C-alpha positions in Angstrom: 17.1 -29.9 -8.5 17.2 -27.6 -5.3 14.3 -25.8 -6.2 12.3 -29.0 -7.2 13.2 -30.4 -3.7 12.2 -27.5 -1.9 8.9 -27.0 -4.0 8.0 -30.8 -3.1 8.6 -30.2 0.8 6.5 -27.0 0.5 3.6 -28.5 -1.3 3.5 -31.7 1.0 3.2 -29.6 4.1 0.4 -27.2 2.2 -1.4 -30.3 1.5 -1.4 -31.6 5.1 -2.3 -28.5 6.7 -5.9 -27.7 7.2 -5.8 -24.6 9.6 -7.2 -26.4 12.7 -4.0 -25.8 14.5 -1.8 -22.6 14.5 0.9 -23.0 11.9 3.4 -22.6 14.7 2.1 -25.5 16.7 1.4 -27.7 13.5 4.8 -27.4 11.9 6.9 -29.0 14.8 4.7 -32.0 14.7 4.8 -32.2 11.1 8.8 -32.2 11.2 8.7 -34.6 14.3 6.7 -37.1 11.7 9.0 -36.5 9.0 12.4 -37.1 10.5 14.1 -37.4 7.1 13.8 -33.4 7.0 17.3 -32.1 7.9 17.6 -28.6 9.7 17.9 -26.9 6.2 15.0 -28.6 4.8 12.7 -27.5 7.9 13.9 -23.9 7.7 13.1 -23.6 4.1 9.8 -25.3 4.2 8.8 -23.1 7.2 10.0 -19.9 5.2 8.0 -20.9 2.2 4.9 -21.7 4.2 4.8 -18.7 6.0 5.5 -16.5 3.1 2.8 -18.2 1.2 0.1 -17.6 3.8 1.3 -13.7 4.0 -0.1 -13.5 0.4 -3.6 -14.0 1.8 -6.2 -14.0 -0.9 -4.3 -12.1 -3.4 -3.7 -13.6 -6.9 -5.9 -16.5 -5.9 -6.3 -17.5 -9.6 -2.7 -18.4 -9.8 -1.1 -21.7 -9.0 0.2 -22.5 -5.8 3.8 -22.6 -7.0 3.4 -19.0 -8.7 1.8 -17.8 -5.6 4.7 -19.1 -3.6 7.2 -17.1 -5.7 5.3 -14.0 -5.5 5.0 -14.1 -1.8 8.5 -15.1 -1.3 9.9 -12.4 -3.4 7.8 -9.8 -1.3 8.7 -11.0 2.1 12.4 -11.5 1.8 15.5 -9.7 0.8 17.5 -13.0 0.0 16.5 -15.3 -3.0 15.1 -18.8 -2.5 16.0 -21.5 -5.0 12.4 -21.5 -6.4 12.2 -17.7 -6.8 15.7 -17.7 -8.6 14.6 -20.3 -10.8 10.9 -19.2 -11.6 11.2 -15.5 -11.2 14.6 -15.1 -13.1 13.2 -11.7 -14.3 13.0 -10.4 -10.9 15.8 -12.1 -9.0 18.1 -9.0 -9.2 15.3 -6.9 -7.6 15.1 -8.8 -4.4 16.7 -6.3 -2.2 14.6 -3.4 -3.5 11.9 -1.7 -0.8 8.8 -3.5 -0.4 7.1 -0.5 -2.2 9.3 -1.3 -5.2 8.4 -4.7 -5.2 4.8 -4.5 -5.1 5.1 -2.3 -8.0 7.0 -5.0 -9.9 4.3 -7.5 -8.9 1.6 -5.2 -10.0 3.5 -4.8 -13.5 3.9 -8.3 -13.9 0.3 -9.3 -12.5 -2.1 -6.5 -13.4 -4.8 -8.3 -11.5 -3.0 -7.9 -8.2 -4.7 -6.3 -5.6 -3.1 -5.4 -2.4 -6.4 -5.1 -0.4 -6.9 -8.8 -1.3 -4.1 -9.7 1.0 -6.3 -9.0 3.9 -9.6 -10.5 2.5 -11.8 -8.7 5.2 -10.7 -5.2 4.7 -14.5 -3.7 4.5 -14.6 -4.6 8.2 -11.9 -2.6 9.5 -11.9 -0.1 12.0 -12.2 3.6 11.0 -8.8 5.3 10.6 -6.8 2.0 9.7 -4.9 2.6 6.3 -5.9 -0.2 4.3 -3.1 -0.1 2.1 -0.4 0.2 4.7 -2.1 -2.5 6.9 -2.2 -4.8 4.0 1.3 -4.2 3.0 2.4 -4.7 6.7 1.7 -8.7 6.2 4.8 -9.3 4.2 7.1 -8.4 7.2 7.0 -10.5 10.4 6.2 -8.1 13.3 9.0 -7.4 15.9 9.6 -9.3 19.2 8.9 -6.6 21.8 10.1 -6.8 25.5 9.1 -4.8 28.5 11.6 -3.8 31.1 12.2 -1.5 33.9 13.3 1.9 33.2 16.3 1.9 35.3 17.4 -1.3 33.8 17.0 -0.9 30.3 20.7 0.5 29.7 22.1 -2.7 31.3 19.8 -4.8 29.3 20.7 -3.2 26.0 24.1 -3.7 26.8 23.8 -7.3 27.4 21.9 -7.9 24.2 24.4 -5.8 22.2 27.3 -7.7 23.6 25.5 -11.0 22.1 25.4 -9.2 18.8 21.6 -9.1 19.2 20.2 -6.1 17.4 18.0 -4.0 19.7 16.1 -0.7 19.3 14.9 1.2 22.2 11.4 2.5 21.5 10.6 4.0 25.0 11.9 4.2 28.4 10.6 0.6 29.1 9.9 -0.8 25.3 12.8 -2.6 23.5 12.2 -4.0 19.8 14.2 -7.0 18.6 14.2 -9.3 15.5 11.3 -11.8 15.8 12.6 -15.4 16.9 15.4 -13.8 19.4 16.3 -16.3 22.2 16.5 -14.5 25.2 16.7 -17.2 27.7 20.3 -17.6 27.7 21.2 -13.9 27.6 18.6 -12.3 30.0 17.7 -13.1 33.6 14.5 -14.5 34.3 12.0 -11.9 35.5 14.1 -9.0 34.3 11.9 -8.5 31.1 8.2 -9.5 30.0 7.7 -10.3 26.4 4.8 -7.9 25.6 3.8 -6.5 22.2 4.4 -2.8 21.7 0.8 -2.0 21.3 -0.2 -4.2 24.2 2.2 -2.2 26.3 0.8 1.1 25.0 -2.7 0.1 26.6 -1.1 0.9 29.8 -1.6 4.7 29.2 -5.3 4.0 29.9 -4.9 2.5 33.2 -4.2 5.1 35.5 -4.1 3.2 38.8 -3.8 4.7 42.1 -2.0 3.4 45.3 -4.2 1.2 47.4 -6.9 0.8 44.8 -8.5 -2.8 44.0 -8.2 -3.8 40.3 -9.7 -6.9 38.4 -8.1 -8.1 35.3 -11.0 -10.4 34.4 -9.8 -12.0 31.2 -6.2 -12.3 32.6 -4.9 -15.2 30.3 -1.3 -15.3 31.2 -1.3 -12.0 33.1 0.4 -9.6 30.6 -1.8 -6.7 31.2 -1.9 -7.3 35.1 2.1 -7.4 35.0 1.7 -4.0 33.2 -0.7 -2.6 35.7 1.6 -3.7 38.6 4.5 -2.0 36.9 2.6 1.3 37.1 1.5 1.0 40.5 3.0 -1.9 42.6 0.7 -0.9 45.7 -2.7 -2.4 44.6 -4.7 -5.3 45.3 -5.2 -7.7 42.5 -7.8 -10.1 41.4 -7.0 -12.2 38.2 -9.5 -14.4 36.6 -9.9 -16.6 33.5 -12.0 -19.5 32.2 -9.1 -21.8 31.9 -7.2 -23.2 34.8 -4.1 -24.1 32.7 -3.8 -20.6 31.5 -3.9 -19.4 35.3 -1.1 -21.7 36.3 1.1 -20.0 33.6 0.1 -16.8 35.1 1.3 -18.1 38.5 4.9 -18.9 37.1 5.2 -15.4 35.3 4.2 -13.7 38.6 6.5 -15.8 40.5 9.5 -14.5 38.3 8.2 -10.9 38.5 8.2 -11.1 42.2 4.4 -10.6 42.6 3.2 -12.5 45.6 0.2 -10.8 46.7 -3.0 -11.3 44.4 -6.1 -13.4 44.3 -6.9 -15.8 41.6 -10.2 -17.4 40.6 -11.5 -19.5 37.5 -14.4 -17.8 36.1 -17.0 -18.1 33.1 -17.8 -14.3 32.5 -20.8 -15.1 30.3 -22.3 -16.6 33.6 -23.7 -15.0 36.7 -20.8 -15.0 39.3 -22.6 -13.2 42.4 -21.9 -16.1 44.6 -18.2 -15.9 44.1 -17.9 -12.2 43.8 -21.1 -10.6 45.7 -18.8 -8.8 48.2 -16.2 -7.4 45.6 -16.0 -3.6 44.7 -13.4 -2.6 42.2 -11.6 0.6 41.7 -10.6 -0.5 38.0 -11.3 -3.3 35.7 -9.2 -4.6 32.8 -11.4 -6.4 30.2 -8.7 -7.7 27.6 -11.8 -9.5 25.8 -12.0 -12.6 23.8 -11.7 -11.6 20.1 -10.9 -12.6 16.5 -7.2 -11.6 17.0 -7.5 -9.8 13.7 -4.9 -7.2 14.7 -2.2 -9.9 15.3 -2.5 -11.9 12.1 1.0 -10.6 10.9 2.3 -13.3 13.5 -0.4 -15.8 12.5 -0.6 -15.1 8.7 -2.3 -18.6 7.9 -5.7 -16.7 9.4 -5.9 -14.6 6.4 -6.7 -17.8 4.6 -8.7 -19.8 7.3 -10.5 -17.2 9.2 -14.4 -17.4 8.8 -16.2 -14.3 8.6 -19.0 -15.4 10.7 -16.9 -15.5 13.7 -16.8 -11.7 14.0 -20.2 -11.4 15.1 -20.0 -14.4 17.2 -17.1 -12.7 19.1 -18.8 -9.3 19.2 -21.8 -10.9 20.9 -19.6 -12.6 23.5 -17.9 -9.1 24.3 -21.6 -7.5 24.6 -22.5 -10.1 26.9 -19.5 -10.0 29.2 -19.5 -6.4 30.0 -22.9 -6.3 32.0 -21.4 -9.2 34.0 -18.4 -7.4 35.3 -19.4 -3.8 35.5 -21.8 -4.5 38.4 -18.7 -5.1 40.5 -17.2 -1.5 39.4 -17.4 1.2 41.8 -19.1 4.4 40.5 -16.8 7.0 39.1 -14.3 4.1 38.3 -12.8 3.1 35.1 -13.5 -0.2 32.8 -10.6 -0.6 30.2 -12.1 -2.4 27.3 -9.0 -3.9 25.1 -9.2 -6.0 22.0 -6.3 -7.3 19.7 -8.9 -6.8 16.8 -8.7 -4.7 13.7 -12.7 -5.2 13.1 -15.2 -2.2 14.0 -17.6 -4.8 14.9 -15.6 -5.6 17.9 -14.4 -2.2 18.6 -16.4 1.0 18.0 -19.6 -1.0 17.5 -19.1 -2.5 20.8 -18.3 0.7 22.4 -21.4 2.3 21.1 -23.6 -0.7 22.3 -22.2 -0.5 25.7 -22.9 3.3 25.7 -26.7 2.7 24.9 -27.4 -0.2 27.1 -25.3 0.4 30.3 -24.4 2.9 33.0 -21.1 4.1 31.3 -19.5 7.1 29.8 -16.8 7.1 27.5 -13.7 8.9 28.2 -11.5 7.8 25.3 -10.9 5.2 22.5 -8.2 4.6 20.1 -7.4 2.3 17.3 -3.6 1.5 18.1 -2.0 1.2 14.6 0.6 -1.5 15.2 1.4 -1.6 11.5 3.0 1.7 11.8 5.7 0.3 14.3 5.9 -3.3 13.0 3.7 -4.4 16.0 0.2 -5.7 16.6 -3.1 -3.5 15.8 -5.2 -3.1 18.8 -8.1 -1.2 20.2 -8.7 0.3 23.8 -11.4 2.2 25.2 -11.5 3.6 28.8 -15.1 4.0 30.2 -16.3 5.4 33.5 -19.1 3.8 35.6 -22.0 6.3 36.1 
């Protein structure tokens, strides 16, 4: 009875969802419209829907119900009523390691191919382990925060006092279970939510005191905040296409105590000489618009709904933006190119295009394999303007 009830709720949500909204935005709206669903119903429905999408395109010949059982079995070490009923032969194995459970599914369904989880695996950047990357989608990435090194110990103590599991990755990076509520535990401004791989890109910045830096696709300012933590005595320009995003940036900067910065609303696909003609920068951060394909562990619905044609569309945008920003970069100074993509077309191929067409030399580039640390997979390259 319980399994039937949960299955109906799952199927109703799945039939209502078309992928146009991110799942984390769609579900609250759905639950608001279906107020008959109690908290337990909402919790199980969310779990089942997210589990289902983590299977990607694997075993697409099976029914939705069977695919849900496979996915939920792989994603969790506790039984759902549906798995307990329909996978009675595997219910005693739910706490095995992921590798062991993947083998059990392969034994049960010989057609199961792990690479089908990430259907565009042939587009992946060089060096990404396709098997490990695909397997990583059955586990929700961690929540990462960045803290000041001299405050890390006290922050860890506060979290542990609230029985929150915390793992210190570096002097400034802490890993927490995804979904951890920090607002009532830690003071505003004492931490920044930032993925571990995103924090790592700061290794490429290398700012100097009194430099002038431009974060040209600043969004809510995460990379600028990281830059400022490395060198507070710099002059900052932050720009983005979206005014609403820059308002969010203002609030984050206020909480972080950053008062001196310049902010402009810019479309980087256009000529901005009238606005920027007098600027010359010592460093530019381009966290480029991209497919986000290295972050789909947080948005697994993209494994189903992403359209392959968009890879080349984003790559074209990336190639078009760079010439419009490096003309404001001083010779001998760095451009930091970043994506949260796992696709070579947006990473190594863009780097090669920029080297072939622009006055840039490449210092270093790297695929940041977040799947090795339960984090996002990203790409970063440091160029020097000739």
